[in-house]
KEPADO-565015 format. One record per residue: residue number from 0; residue in three letters; y, z, x of N, C-alpha, C in turn. Coordinates in steps of 0.02 Angstrom, whole numbers. Example, Ala and Ser with C-alpha at 12.3 -4.5 7.8 and 13.67 -1.06 7.14 Angstrom:
BEGIN
<node nr="0" rest="ALA" n_y="-284" n_z="390" n_x="660" ca_y="-225" ca_z="390" ca_x="615" c_y="-165" c_z="390" c_x="660"/>
<node nr="1" rest="SER" n_y="-112" n_z="354" n_x="642" ca_y="-53" ca_z="357" ca_x="684" c_y="2" c_z="394" c_x="645"/>
REM end
This chain:
BEGIN
<node nr="0" rest="MET" n_y="5741" n_z="4880" n_x="5691" ca_y="5815" ca_z="4896" ca_x="5718" c_y="5852" c_z="4924" c_x="5652"/>
<node nr="1" rest="ALA" n_y="5879" n_z="4984" n_x="5666" ca_y="5926" ca_z="5010" ca_x="5613" c_y="5981" c_z="4967" c_x="5592"/>
<node nr="2" rest="LYS" n_y="6005" n_z="4970" n_x="5531" ca_y="6057" ca_z="4937" ca_x="5504" c_y="6112" c_z="4983" c_x="5475"/>
<node nr="3" rest="ASN" n_y="6171" n_z="4962" n_x="5482" ca_y="6234" ca_z="4998" ca_x="5460" c_y="6250" c_z="4977" c_x="5396"/>
<node nr="4" rest="TRP" n_y="6256" n_z="5020" n_x="5344" ca_y="6280" ca_z="4996" ca_x="5277" c_y="6345" c_z="5033" c_x="5257"/>
<node nr="5" rest="ARG" n_y="6397" n_z="4996" n_x="5232" ca_y="6455" ca_z="5021" ca_x="5217" c_y="6467" c_z="5024" c_x="5141"/>
<node nr="6" rest="THR" n_y="6471" n_z="5083" n_x="5114" ca_y="6480" ca_z="5088" ca_x="5042" c_y="6527" c_z="5050" c_x="5004"/>
<node nr="7" rest="THR" n_y="6524" n_z="5029" n_x="4947" ca_y="6573" ca_z="5019" ca_x="4897" c_y="6578" c_z="5075" c_x="4849"/>
<node nr="8" rest="ASP" n_y="6636" n_z="5081" n_x="4807" ca_y="6643" ca_z="5134" ca_x="4762" c_y="6589" c_z="5132" c_x="4713"/>
<node nr="9" rest="GLY" n_y="6556" n_z="5197" n_x="4707" ca_y="6511" ca_z="5198" ca_x="4661" c_y="6438" c_z="5192" c_x="4688"/>
<node nr="10" rest="ASP" n_y="6432" n_z="5174" n_x="4742" ca_y="6365" ca_z="5166" ca_x="4771" c_y="6323" c_z="5239" c_x="4764"/>
<node nr="11" rest="MET" n_y="6261" n_z="5231" n_x="4760" ca_y="6217" ca_z="5290" ca_x="4760" c_y="6163" c_z="5283" c_x="4805"/>
<node nr="12" rest="LEU" n_y="6137" n_z="5334" n_x="4847" ca_y="6086" ca_z="5329" ca_x="4898" c_y="6025" c_z="5303" c_x="4874"/>
<node nr="13" rest="ASP" n_y="6000" n_z="5319" n_x="4816" ca_y="5935" ca_z="5289" ca_x="4793" c_y="5939" c_z="5214" c_x="4780"/>
<node nr="14" rest="ASP" n_y="5993" n_z="5199" n_x="4753" ca_y="6004" ca_z="5118" ca_x="4742" c_y="6003" c_z="5084" c_x="4805"/>
<node nr="15" rest="ILE" n_y="6041" n_z="5112" n_x="4855" ca_y="6042" ca_z="5082" ca_x="4922" c_y="5974" c_z="5075" c_x="4960"/>
<node nr="16" rest="CYS" n_y="5937" n_z="5132" n_x="4952" ca_y="5873" ca_z="5128" ca_x="4983" c_y="5824" c_z="5085" c_x="4941"/>
<node nr="17" rest="GLN" n_y="5826" n_z="5086" n_x="4882" ca_y="5786" ca_z="5036" ca_x="4843" c_y="5797" c_z="4966" c_x="4857"/>
<node nr="18" rest="ARG" n_y="5860" n_z="4945" n_x="4868" ca_y="5886" ca_z="4875" ca_x="4884" c_y="5860" c_z="4861" c_x="4953"/>
<node nr="19" rest="HIS" n_y="5867" n_z="4910" n_x="5005" ca_y="5854" ca_z="4896" ca_x="5069" c_y="5771" c_z="4902" c_x="5088"/>
<node nr="20" rest="TYR" n_y="5738" n_z="4951" n_x="5061" ca_y="5668" ca_z="4963" ca_x="5074" c_y="5620" c_z="4947" c_x="5023"/>
<node nr="21" rest="GLY" n_y="5648" n_z="4938" n_x="4960" ca_y="5600" ca_z="4927" ca_x="4904" c_y="5582" c_z="4988" c_x="4868"/>
<node nr="22" rest="SER" n_y="5547" n_z="4987" n_x="4808" ca_y="5544" ca_z="5045" ca_x="4763" c_y="5479" c_z="5088" c_x="4793"/>
<node nr="23" rest="ALA" n_y="5436" n_z="5057" n_x="4832" ca_y="5375" ca_z="5100" ca_x="4852" c_y="5396" c_z="5152" c_x="4903"/>
<node nr="24" rest="GLY" n_y="5382" n_z="5211" n_x="4892" ca_y="5395" ca_z="5257" ca_x="4939" c_y="5470" c_z="5277" c_x="4937"/>
<node nr="25" rest="LEU" n_y="5503" n_z="5278" n_x="4877" ca_y="5576" ca_z="5288" ca_x="4878" c_y="5591" c_z="5358" c_x="4896"/>
<node nr="26" rest="ASN" n_y="5552" n_z="5409" n_x="4878" ca_y="5570" ca_z="5480" ca_x="4911" c_y="5570" c_z="5487" c_x="4980"/>
<node nr="27" rest="GLN" n_y="5524" n_z="5452" n_x="5011" ca_y="5514" ca_z="5457" ca_x="5086" c_y="5567" c_z="5412" c_x="5116"/>
<node nr="28" rest="SER" n_y="5590" n_z="5362" n_x="5087" ca_y="5642" ca_z="5323" ca_x="5119" c_y="5712" c_z="5361" c_x="5118"/>
<node nr="29" rest="LEU" n_y="5716" n_z="5396" n_x="5055" ca_y="5778" ca_z="5432" ca_x="5044" c_y="5777" c_z="5499" c_x="5097"/>
<node nr="30" rest="ALA" n_y="5725" n_z="5518" n_x="5111" ca_y="5721" ca_z="5580" ca_x="5164" c_y="5736" c_z="5550" c_x="5233"/>
<node nr="31" rest="ALA" n_y="5711" n_z="5492" n_x="5251" ca_y="5728" ca_z="5464" ca_x="5311" c_y="5797" c_z="5442" c_x="5328"/>
<node nr="32" rest="VAL" n_y="5832" n_z="5418" n_x="5272" ca_y="5901" ca_z="5411" ca_x="5279" c_y="5941" c_z="5474" c_x="5286"/>
<node nr="33" rest="LEU" n_y="5923" n_z="5519" n_x="5247" ca_y="5966" ca_z="5582" ca_x="5252" c_y="5961" c_z="5619" c_x="5314"/>
<node nr="34" rest="GLU" n_y="5893" n_z="5611" n_x="5345" ca_y="5876" ca_z="5638" ca_x="5412" c_y="5921" c_z="5599" c_x="5458"/>
<node nr="35" rest="ALA" n_y="5932" n_z="5532" n_x="5462" ca_y="5964" ca_z="5493" ca_x="5507" c_y="6038" c_z="5501" c_x="5500"/>
<node nr="36" rest="ASN" n_y="6069" n_z="5535" n_x="5434" ca_y="6139" ca_z="5539" ca_x="5426" c_y="6155" c_z="5611" c_x="5408"/>
<node nr="37" rest="PRO" n_y="6157" n_z="5654" n_x="5456" ca_y="6177" ca_z="5727" ca_x="5447" c_y="6248" c_z="5730" c_x="5400"/>
<node nr="38" rest="GLY" n_y="6244" n_z="5771" n_x="5354" ca_y="6311" ca_z="5779" ca_x="5316" c_y="6316" c_z="5732" c_x="5259"/>
<node nr="39" rest="LEU" n_y="6274" n_z="5680" n_x="5253" ca_y="6275" ca_z="5629" ca_x="5199" c_y="6267" c_z="5667" c_x="5131"/>
<node nr="40" rest="ALA" n_y="6219" n_z="5713" n_x="5126" ca_y="6208" ca_z="5734" ca_x="5067" c_y="6271" c_z="5781" c_x="5038"/>
<node nr="41" rest="ASP" n_y="6312" n_z="5805" n_x="5079" ca_y="6372" ca_z="5846" ca_x="5064" c_y="6419" c_z="5800" c_x="5027"/>
<node nr="42" rest="ILE" n_y="6415" n_z="5742" n_x="5032" ca_y="6462" ca_z="5693" ca_x="4996" c_y="6460" c_z="5693" c_x="4921"/>
<node nr="43" rest="GLY" n_y="6396" n_z="5699" n_x="4904" ca_y="6378" ca_z="5709" ca_x="4837" c_y="6329" c_z="5642" c_x="4817"/>
<node nr="44" rest="PRO" n_y="6322" n_z="5643" n_x="4752" ca_y="6270" ca_z="5586" ca_x="4734" c_y="6304" c_z="5520" c_x="4731"/>
<node nr="45" rest="VAL" n_y="6370" n_z="5518" n_x="4715" ca_y="6404" ca_z="5448" ca_x="4706" c_y="6458" c_z="5446" c_x="4755"/>
<node nr="46" rest="TYR" n_y="6450" n_z="5388" n_x="4802" ca_y="6487" ca_z="5383" ca_x="4860" c_y="6557" c_z="5339" c_x="4847"/>
<node nr="47" rest="PRO" n_y="6608" n_z="5365" n_x="4878" ca_y="6669" ca_z="5319" ca_x="4878" c_y="6665" c_z="5256" c_x="4928"/>
<node nr="48" rest="ALA" n_y="6704" n_z="5212" n_x="4919" ca_y="6700" ca_z="5154" ca_x="4969" c_y="6712" c_z="5178" c_x="5035"/>
<node nr="49" rest="GLY" n_y="6677" n_z="5140" n_x="5083" ca_y="6690" ca_z="5151" ca_x="5151" c_y="6647" c_z="5202" c_x="5197"/>
<node nr="50" rest="VAL" n_y="6593" n_z="5232" n_x="5155" ca_y="6548" ca_z="5278" ca_x="5192" c_y="6510" c_z="5240" c_x="5237"/>
<node nr="51" rest="GLU" n_y="6498" n_z="5255" n_x="5304" ca_y="6459" ca_z="5217" ca_x="5346" c_y="6387" c_z="5256" c_x="5338"/>
<node nr="52" rest="ILE" n_y="6334" n_z="5219" n_x="5324" ca_y="6259" ca_z="5251" ca_x="5319" c_y="6224" c_z="5208" c_x="5366"/>
<node nr="53" rest="VAL" n_y="6187" n_z="5247" n_x="5409" ca_y="6131" ca_z="5211" ca_x="5453" c_y="6071" c_z="5208" c_x="5418"/>
<node nr="54" rest="LEU" n_y="6046" n_z="5150" n_x="5407" ca_y="5975" ca_z="5135" ca_x="5371" c_y="5922" c_z="5129" c_x="5429"/>
<node nr="55" rest="PRO" n_y="5886" n_z="5182" n_x="5444" ca_y="5841" ca_z="5179" ca_x="5503" c_y="5781" c_z="5138" c_x="5490"/>
<node nr="56" rest="ASP" n_y="5754" n_z="5115" n_x="5546" ca_y="5687" ca_z="5077" ca_x="5530" c_y="5642" c_z="5123" c_x="5491"/>
<node nr="57" rest="TRP" n_y="5608" n_z="5102" n_x="5440" ca_y="5562" ca_z="5141" ca_x="5403" c_y="5518" c_z="5092" c_x="5371"/>
<node nr="58" rest="VAL" n_y="5448" n_z="5110" n_x="5372" ca_y="5403" ca_z="5070" ca_x="5336" c_y="5362" c_z="5112" c_x="5290"/>
<node nr="59" rest="TYR" n_y="5355" n_z="5095" n_x="5226" ca_y="5317" ca_z="5133" ca_x="5179" c_y="5239" c_z="5137" c_x="5206"/>
<node nr="60" rest="GLU" n_y="5215" n_z="5201" n_x="5210" ca_y="5142" ca_z="5208" ca_x="5228" c_y="5114" c_z="5258" c_x="5177"/>
<node nr="61" rest="PRO" n_y="5077" n_z="5228" n_x="5121" ca_y="5053" ca_z="5266" ca_x="5068" c_y="5014" c_z="5325" c_x="5100"/>
<node nr="62" rest="GLU" n_y="5022" n_z="5382" n_x="5056" ca_y="4979" ca_z="5437" ca_x="5076" c_y="4904" c_z="5432" c_x="5059"/>
<node nr="63" rest="GLU" n_y="4862" n_z="5454" n_x="5108" ca_y="4795" ca_z="5447" ca_x="5091" c_y="4777" c_z="5506" c_x="5045"/>
<node nr="64" rest="LYS" n_y="4746" n_z="5491" n_x="4990" ca_y="4725" ca_z="5544" ca_x="4945" c_y="4654" c_z="5560" c_x="4945"/>
<node nr="65" rest="GLU" n_y="4635" n_z="5619" n_x="4948" ca_y="4565" ca_z="5640" ca_x="4950" c_y="4531" c_z="5633" c_x="4875"/>
<node nr="66" rest="THR" n_y="4476" n_z="5602" n_x="4879" ca_y="4439" ca_z="5585" ca_x="4816" c_y="4382" c_z="5620" c_x="4825"/>
<node nr="67" rest="PHE" n_y="4347" n_z="5633" n_x="4760" ca_y="4279" ca_z="5671" ca_x="4761" c_y="4243" c_z="5647" c_x="4702"/>
<node nr="68" rest="GLN" n_y="4172" n_z="5647" n_x="4709" ca_y="4137" ca_z="5617" ca_x="4648" c_y="4122" c_z="5683" c_x="4608"/>
<node nr="69" rest="LEU" n_y="4119" n_z="5673" n_x="4539" ca_y="4107" ca_z="5729" ca_x="4495" c_y="4026" c_z="5732" c_x="4485"/>
<node nr="70" rest="TRP" n_y="3998" n_z="5680" n_x="4482" ca_y="3926" ca_z="5674" ca_x="4464" c_y="3895" c_z="5629" c_x="4524"/>
<node nr="71" rest="ASP" n_y="3830" n_z="5643" n_x="4531" ca_y="3784" ca_z="5600" ca_x="4585" c_y="3770" c_z="5540" c_x="4544"/>
REM end
């Protein structure tokens, strides 16, 4: 279930995402929050008090990395 977050003066989105989702997959969580909140990026990197942010349901799923063997 999505959660609403009201900023306090000086909050930054990366700090909010890290507190809510954890540090794993921080870039992906930032993208998910920005997608759920059109216009949020226009406010700038440091938020004033009272900005309502929707924190969508999001779970970190690590990317599968292709591996290969150099020698037999």
